[in-house]
N, C-alpha and C positions, 0 to 999 in steps of 0.2 A: 815609130811603129804605133798603129791604133791599138787601144786596149780593147780586146774582145773577151766578153764574160760569158761563162756558162753559170747558170744558176740550178742547184740542186735543192729540192723542197721535199721535206718529210718530217712529220712530227716525232718520229722515233730517232733519237740521236745515233743508236747503233746502226740503224739502216742508212742514215744520212752518211755516217762515216764510211760504211761500206761502199756506197756510190762514189764517194770522193776517192777512196782508195783505188777503185777500178779505173778512175779518170785520171789517175796520178801521172801516167806517161804524157799527158797533155798539158801539165802545169807549167812547164817552162815556156809555153807559147800562148797560153790562154789563162785568164783569172778565173778561178774556180770559187764560186760563192756558196755558202750553205745557208738555208733558210729553214726554220722549224715550223713555218706556218705560211698560209696563202698571204695573209696581211704582211708579214715580214718581206715576202717576195715582192709584193706590189710596191712597198715603200722603198725597197732596194732598187727595183727597175726604174722607179721615179727619179732616185738620186742618180743613178747611172746615166739615165737619159739627160738629165739637167746638166751632168758633167760632160756630156758629148761622148760617152763611151757606148760601145755596141753591146747589145745582149743577143748573142747568136743562138743560144740553146738553153731551153728550160726543161728539166727533167723533174717531174712531179709525181709523188704518190697521190693516189685518189682519196682514201678515207682519211680525213683530217677534221679537227674540231672546227666548227664555225663556217668553213667554206671548203668544198671538196676540190680535189685536183682538177676534175672536169670543169667545175665553175671557174677556177682560177685561169685554167688554159683557154677557156671560152672568152673570159674577159680580156686576156692577152691578144687573142685572135681578133677581137673586136676593137681593140685600140689602134688607131692609125699609126701611132708611133712605133708599135711593135708587130705590124702585120707580117713582116718577113722573118720573125723569130721562129726558130724550129722548135718543136715540141715533142717530148717523149712522155707518155703516161706509163708509170712503173708502179704496178699494183698487183695485189692478190686478191683483192675483194670487190673488184668492179662487177656489177651485174651486166647482163647482155644489154639492158637499156642504157646503162652507164657507158658502155662501150660504144654504143651507136651514137650517143650524144657527144662522145669525145671525138669521133670521126666527123659526124655531121656539123656540129656546132663549134667545137675547139679546132677542128682541122688539124688534129695531131698528125705528126710525121710518122710516128712509130708507137707501137703498144708492146710493152714487155711485161710478162708476169713475174711476181716474186715467186719463188726464188729464181733470180735471173743468172745468166752466165756472164761473169765479168768480161770476158773477151768479146762476147756479143755486144754488150753494152758499149764497150770501147770502140769497136768496129763500127756499129751504127752511129755513134756520136761522131767519129772521124768523117763518116759520109755526110752526115747533116751539116757539120761545121764547114766542109769543103763546099757544099752547095751555098751555104750562107755567104761565105767570103766571096765566091765568084759572083753571086747574085748582086752583092753589094759594091762590086768593082773594087774590093780591097786587095792589098798586096798579098799574094799568096806564096811568093817566092821565099820569103823568110820563114815560112812555116811548112815547107815541103816535107820536111821529116815527119810531120804528125798528121799530115792530110791524107785522104784516101786517094791514091794515085789513079785507079781506074774511074773513079767519079770525077776527078780533076780533068783527066784526059777527055772524057765524054763532054764535059762542059766547056771546055775551051777550044774545042775543034770547030 
């Protein structure tokens, strides 16, 4: 079975831990990685790509030192290796202009404000992971228990 990764990026350890805790029901089927900066995320993505692993979803905070989440997600969207990666911007401090950039330049798939609802984050993540797996032609049968059934049904019809 292919290794499929979810990368969570936030410079605040307690927020990062909360995101990972909310995604815990996915941990048996997806590798959940934690990064405390955009640079750490980029390095990890390069390593995963070199190892032939999939990066299906990146969940990033916006306000971080040196590089914002919008800048990170834009660079991911512009990298041909990662064009299909699903992206969630999870932040409480993005301005209206930041949000427009996130949509227009980073092509984010979803925007959630802090403090988020854990069930909503999990549900959205399941939907996006389902879309990624189907779009990449990966085996979804072994992950049926954690994929979003309505999304899967819609995509395989």
